[in-house]
C-alpha positions in Angstrom: 0.0 0.1 -0.1 2.9 2.4 0.9 4.7 1.5 -2.3 2.0 2.6 -4.2 0.7 5.1 -2.4 4.3 6.5 -3.4 4.1 6.0 -7.5 0.4 8.3 -7.0 2.9 11.0 -5.2 6.0 10.9 -7.9 3.6 10.5 -11.1 1.1 13.8 -9.7 5.0 15.8 -8.7 6.7 14.8 -11.5 7.1 17.8 -14.1 5.7 16.9 -17.2 8.1 16.7 -20.5 7.6 17.5 -23.6 7.8 14.7 -26.7 11.3 15.8 -28.5 10.5 15.6 -32.8 13.1 15.8 -35.7 12.9 18.2 -38.5 12.1 15.0 -41.2 12.6 15.7 -45.1 8.6 16.3 -46.3 8.5 17.2 -49.8 11.7 17.9 -52.4 11.8 19.3 -55.7 12.2 18.6 -57.6 12.1 14.7 -55.9 14.1 11.9 -54.9 14.6 10.0 -58.4 13.0 12.6 -60.3 13.5 13.4 -64.1 12.5 17.1 -64.9 12.7 17.7 -68.8 14.3 21.1 -67.9 16.1 22.0 -65.4 15.2 24.0 -62.5 16.6 26.9 -60.8 16.1 26.0 -57.3 16.2 22.7 -55.2 13.2 23.4 -52.3 12.9 21.3 -49.5 10.0 20.9 -46.7 10.3 19.8 -43.2 8.3 18.5 -40.9 9.0 20.5 -38.2 10.6 24.0 -37.7 14.6 24.7 -38.2 17.7 26.7 -37.0 19.4 28.3 -39.7 22.5 28.5 -38.3 22.6 24.6 -38.5 21.1 24.0 -41.6 21.9 23.3 -44.7 22.4 21.3 -48.9 25.5 20.7 -51.2 24.0 20.0 -54.5 26.8 18.9 -56.7 27.2 17.4 -60.2 28.1 13.9 -61.4 31.6 15.0 -61.3 31.2 15.9 -56.9 31.2 19.6 -58.4 29.2 22.3 -56.3 25.7 23.6 -58.4 25.0 26.1 -55.4 24.5 29.7 -56.9 24.1 31.2 -53.7 23.9 29.6 -49.5 20.8 28.1 -48.8 18.1 29.7 -47.3 16.2 28.4 -43.9 12.8 30.0 -43.6 10.8 28.0 -40.3 10.2 24.9 -42.9 11.4 25.2 -45.9 15.2 25.3 -46.9 16.2 26.5 -50.6 18.9 26.5 -52.3 19.2 29.0 -56.0 21.5 27.0 -58.4 23.6 27.7 -61.8 22.4 27.1 -64.9 23.0 22.3 -65.4 23.3 21.2 -67.5 22.2 17.4 -69.0 23.3 14.6 -66.2 22.8 13.7 -62.3 23.0 15.5 -59.9 23.1 15.0 -55.7 21.4 16.6 -52.9 23.0 15.9 -49.9 20.7 17.7 -47.1 21.0 18.7 -43.6 18.5 19.9 -40.2 18.5 20.7 -36.9 15.3 21.2 -35.5 15.2 24.1 -32.7 14.4 21.5 -30.4 18.6 20.9 -31.2 18.1 17.0 -32.9 19.7 16.3 -36.3 18.5 15.1 -39.5 19.6 14.4 -42.6 19.6 12.9 -46.3 20.7 12.4 -49.8 18.9 11.7 -53.0 19.6 12.2 -56.8 17.8 13.7 -59.6 18.2 13.6 -63.0 18.2 16.0 -65.5 17.4 15.2 -69.3 
């Protein structure tokens, strides 16, 4: 009986800690495996949580590993965008890393091909 009362008191007096979430990629344009007929002018990623701009970013490279970004990525809320140099036909690789406002880091990569 005393043990039951102890656990009830603990449950009533312990602080509630909010669940921590991660910023997962929900949408990418162009998407993974896409084959757009015209070269995109930017990559746009949407995440499930707000991002910390100072610690989030992406790299876009061609098949030879050359950087194809025309500027630094811009992070605004749940969105990350980067302007691209003119892309020729070929394969491209997008690698991203995101830190959510609660400081959890996620990362990923995918490819797309311009016709």
